[in-house]
C-alpha positions as CSV (number, residue, x, y, z in Angstrom):
1,M,0.0,0.0,0.0
2,A,1.3,3.5,-0.9
3,E,2.4,5.6,2.0
4,V,2.5,9.4,2.2
5,D,5.6,11.0,3.8
6,L,5.6,14.6,5.0
7,I,8.7,16.6,3.9
8,P,9.6,20.2,4.1
9,A,7.8,22.1,1.3
10,P,9.4,24.6,-1.1
11,D,8.9,28.3,-0.3
12,G,5.3,29.4,-0.6
13,A,3.8,25.9,-0.4
14,G,3.1,25.9,3.3
15,P,5.1,24.2,6.1
16,F,4.9,20.7,4.7
17,A,4.1,19.0,1.4
18,A,3.0,15.4,0.8
19,K,5.3,13.1,-1.2
20,E,3.5,9.8,-2.1
21,T,5.8,6.9,-2.5
22,V,5.6,3.3,-3.5
23,G,8.4,1.5,-1.7
24,E,11.5,3.6,-2.2
25,Q,10.4,5.2,-5.4
26,P,8.4,8.5,-5.5
27,M,5.1,8.2,-7.4
28,F,5.2,11.8,-8.5
29,T,8.0,14.1,-9.6
30,K,8.3,17.9,-10.1
31,V,6.8,19.3,-13.3
32,R,9.5,20.3,-15.7
33,P,9.0,23.4,-17.8
34,R,8.8,22.6,-21.5
35,R,10.9,24.3,-24.1
36,G,9.3,26.5,-26.7
37,F,10.0,24.4,-29.7
38,E,8.1,21.5,-28.1
39,Y,4.9,23.6,-28.0
40,V,5.4,24.6,-31.6
41,S,5.8,21.0,-32.7
42,E,2.8,19.8,-30.7
43,Q,0.5,22.5,-32.1
44,I,1.6,21.7,-35.7
45,R,1.0,18.0,-35.1
46,D,-2.4,18.7,-33.6
47,A,-3.3,20.8,-36.6
48,L,-2.3,17.9,-38.9
49,A,-4.3,15.5,-36.8
50,D,-7.6,17.5,-37.0
51,G,-7.2,18.4,-40.6
52,R,-6.5,22.1,-40.3
53,L,-3.2,21.4,-42.0
54,K,-3.2,19.2,-45.1
55,P,-0.5,17.5,-47.3
56,G,0.9,20.0,-49.8
57,G,0.1,23.0,-47.6
58,R,2.8,25.6,-46.7
59,L,3.5,26.8,-43.2
60,P,4.0,30.5,-42.5
61,A,7.5,32.0,-42.8
62,E,9.9,31.5,-39.9
63,R,9.6,35.1,-38.7
64,E,5.8,35.0,-38.8
65,M,5.7,31.7,-36.9
66,A,8.0,33.1,-34.2
67,L,5.4,35.9,-33.7
68,I,2.4,33.5,-33.8
69,F,3.9,31.1,-31.2
70,G,5.7,33.7,-29.1
71,V,9.0,31.9,-29.3
72,S,12.4,32.7,-30.8
73,R,13.2,32.0,-34.4
74,Q,15.7,29.4,-33.1
75,G,12.8,27.7,-31.4
76,V,10.8,27.6,-34.6
77,R,13.9,26.1,-36.4
78,E,14.3,23.4,-33.8
79,A,10.6,22.4,-34.1
80,L,10.7,22.3,-37.9
81,R,13.9,20.3,-37.8
82,G,12.2,17.7,-35.6
83,L,9.2,17.6,-37.8
84,E,11.3,17.2,-40.9
85,M,13.2,14.3,-39.3
86,S,9.8,12.7,-38.5
87,G,8.9,12.9,-42.2
88,L,6.0,15.3,-41.6
89,V,7.4,18.4,-43.4
90,E,9.9,19.3,-46.1
91,S,11.9,22.4,-46.4
92,K,12.4,23.7,-50.0
93,P,14.8,26.6,-50.8
94,G,14.2,29.4,-53.4
95,V,11.7,32.1,-54.1
96,N,8.8,29.7,-54.2
97,G,10.2,27.6,-51.3
98,G,9.2,27.3,-47.7
99,V,8.2,24.5,-45.4
100,F,5.6,22.2,-46.8
101,I,3.4,19.4,-45.3
102,L,4.3,16.0,-46.7
103,P,1.7,13.4,-47.6
104,G,3.4,10.9,-45.3
105,D,6.4,8.7,-45.6
106,P,6.1,5.0,-44.5
107,G,9.9,4.9,-44.6
108,V,10.0,6.8,-41.4
109,V,8.7,3.7,-39.6
110,T,11.3,1.5,-41.3
111,R,14.1,3.9,-40.3
112,A,12.9,4.0,-36.7
113,V,12.9,0.2,-36.4
114,S,16.3,-0.1,-38.0
115,D,17.7,2.5,-35.7
116,L,16.4,0.7,-32.7
117,A,17.8,-2.6,-34.0
118,S,21.2,-0.9,-34.6
119,L,21.2,0.4,-31.0
120,G,20.5,-3.2,-29.7
121,A,17.1,-2.3,-28.4
122,L,15.5,-5.1,-30.3
123,S,16.6,-8.7,-29.6
124,P,17.0,-11.2,-32.4
125,E,14.5,-13.5,-30.6
126,S,11.8,-10.8,-30.6
127,L,12.5,-9.8,-34.2
128,L,12.2,-13.4,-35.4
129,E,9.0,-13.9,-33.4
130,A,7.5,-10.7,-34.8
131,R,8.6,-11.6,-38.3
132,I,7.0,-15.1,-38.1
133,L,3.7,-13.7,-36.7
134,L,3.5,-10.9,-39.2
135,T,4.5,-13.1,-42.2
136,S,1.9,-15.7,-41.1
137,D,-0.9,-13.2,-41.1
138,V,0.3,-11.8,-44.4
139,I,0.3,-15.2,-46.0
140,R,-3.3,-15.9,-44.8
141,L,-4.6,-12.6,-46.1
142,A,-2.7,-13.0,-49.4
143,C,-4.4,-16.4,-49.9
144,E,-7.7,-14.5,-49.7
145,R,-6.9,-11.4,-51.7
146,A,-4.0,-12.0,-54.1
147,T,-4.8,-11.5,-57.7
148,A,-3.4,-13.2,-60.8
149,E,-1.2,-10.2,-61.2
150,D,0.1,-10.5,-57.7
151,F,1.0,-14.2,-58.2
152,Q,2.8,-13.3,-61.5
153,R,4.9,-10.7,-59.8
154,L,5.9,-13.2,-57.1
155,D,6.7,-15.8,-59.8
156,D,8.8,-13.3,-61.8
157,D,10.7,-12.4,-58.6
158,I,11.4,-16.0,-57.8
159,T,12.8,-16.4,-61.4
160,K,15.2,-13.5,-60.9
161,V,16.4,-15.0,-57.6
162,E,17.0,-18.4,-59.3
163,Q,19.0,-16.7,-62.1
164,F,21.7,-15.5,-59.7
165,E,21.5,-18.3,-57.2
166,D,24.5,-20.0,-58.8
167,S,26.7,-17.1,-57.8
168,I,26.7,-18.4,-54.3
169,D,29.7,-16.5,-53.2
170,E,28.1,-13.2,-54.1
171,V,27.2,-11.2,-50.9
172,G,26.5,-7.6,-50.2
173,A,23.8,-5.0,-50.3
174,V,22.7,-5.6,-54.0
175,R,22.1,-9.3,-53.5
176,T,20.4,-8.7,-50.1
177,I,17.9,-6.3,-51.7
178,R,17.2,-8.7,-54.5
179,V,16.6,-11.6,-52.2
180,T,14.4,-9.8,-49.7
181,H,12.2,-7.9,-52.2
182,F,10.1,-11.0,-52.3
183,Y,8.7,-10.1,-48.8
184,T,7.5,-6.7,-50.1
185,L,5.7,-8.3,-53.0
186,L,4.1,-10.9,-50.6
187,A,2.9,-8.1,-48.3
188,E,1.6,-6.1,-51.3
189,A,-0.5,-9.1,-52.3
190,T,-2.6,-8.5,-49.2
191,H,-3.6,-5.0,-50.5
192,N,-3.1,-3.6,-47.1
193,E,-0.6,-0.7,-47.0
194,V,-0.1,-1.0,-43.2
195,L,1.1,-4.6,-43.5
196,V,3.4,-3.6,-46.3
197,M,4.9,-0.9,-44.1
198,L,5.4,-3.3,-41.2
199,M,6.8,-6.0,-43.4
200,N,9.3,-3.6,-44.9
201,S,10.4,-2.4,-41.5
202,L,11.2,-5.9,-40.3
203,T,12.8,-6.9,-43.6
204,D,15.0,-3.8,-43.5
205,V,16.5,-5.1,-40.2
206,V,17.2,-8.4,-41.8
207,Q,18.9,-6.7,-44.7
208,M,21.1,-4.7,-42.2
209,R,22.1,-7.9,-40.4
210,L,22.9,-9.7,-43.6
211,N,25.0,-6.9,-44.9
212,R,26.9,-6.6,-41.6
213,V,27.8,-10.2,-41.1
214,G,27.7,-11.4,-44.7
215,P,26.8,-15.1,-44.2
216,R,27.1,-17.5,-47.0
217,P,23.7,-17.3,-48.8
218,L,21.2,-20.1,-48.5
219,T,21.1,-22.3,-51.7
220,D,17.4,-23.3,-51.7
221,V,15.7,-19.9,-51.5
222,G,14.2,-20.4,-55.0
223,A,12.9,-23.9,-54.2
224,V,11.4,-22.8,-50.9
225,R,9.6,-19.9,-52.6
226,R,8.3,-22.1,-55.4
227,K,6.6,-24.3,-52.8
228,L,5.3,-21.3,-51.0
229,L,3.8,-19.8,-54.2
230,S,2.2,-23.2,-55.1
231,H,0.5,-23.3,-51.7
232,L,-0.6,-19.7,-52.1
233,R,-2.2,-20.3,-55.5
234,K,-4.1,-23.3,-54.0
235,G,-5.2,-21.3,-51.0
236,E,-3.3,-23.6,-48.7
237,A,-2.5,-21.0,-46.0
238,D,-1.4,-23.4,-43.3
239,A,1.1,-25.2,-45.6
240,A,2.4,-21.9,-46.8
241,V,2.9,-20.6,-43.3
242,A,4.7,-23.8,-42.3
243,E,7.0,-23.6,-45.3
244,L,8.1,-20.0,-44.7
245,T,8.3,-20.3,-40.9
246,A,10.8,-23.1,-41.3
247,H,12.8,-21.0,-43.7
248,L,12.9,-18.0,-41.5
249,K,14.1,-20.1,-38.5
250,R,16.9,-21.6,-40.6
251,L,17.9,-18.1,-41.8
252,E,17.9,-16.8,-38.2
253,G,20.1,-19.7,-37.1
254,R,22.6,-18.9,-39.9
255,L,22.6,-15.2,-38.9
256,E,23.1,-15.9,-35.2
257,E,25.9,-18.4,-36.0
258,R,27.8,-15.8,-38.0
259,E,27.2,-13.0,-35.5
260,N,28.6,-15.3,-32.7
261,Q,31.6,-16.1,-34.8
262,M,32.3,-12.4,-35.4
263,S,31.8,-11.6,-31.8
264,S,34.3,-14.3,-30.7
265,A,36.9,-13.1,-33.2
266,S,36.7,-9.4,-32.1
């Protein structure tokens, strides 16, 4: 049960103030004043959320915004810099330039997930589990929604992979992008843009790990995907999920083995 301790209060707050604690940790802390650019950023985000600002619209000039918000021009610059990094606005130079609202960049999510993975905030185990769960749902939805054109795009991509599968010693970013593009096409077959965005985010982490450790490529990628595509065409979702899940686990095992080797050597 929480207990309330009486401690000397700051000037003007009476002789004592209550500090509620749970164990040794205080439940409440002092309110910290926010910086001007945080208010600017928050109000612009709110205007976007409720539709007062729309994609393609131009924000007022820096000097005008400083007067509107009652902050320094430096505060406006900091707010705009943060919004630009978030993919919400774009700054264009020139007479007809300015700061414009962007339509939205799904790549922001991909970059954020990649950054977290680079910092070690996402464990390989969690990433594999998330990838299996997401891919399983994507496969099931693709079985319901994929068109003949979607199946053809997947088929063509598998053919491309098979064409350079013989160059087994080839590693690097180009090969990685070629091999992993299949997952983007698979997600696109669901006709759900959110699933495409999430799939690309997790695939980007795999690309980063592959490029960093450079494991010897798997030799049966084309065969695995041919089986998967066959199951998809027949609407055999469970069989397709089992096929790709086994493949993802084998790939993860290869990555972890190579990462451990590199860690031991360093």
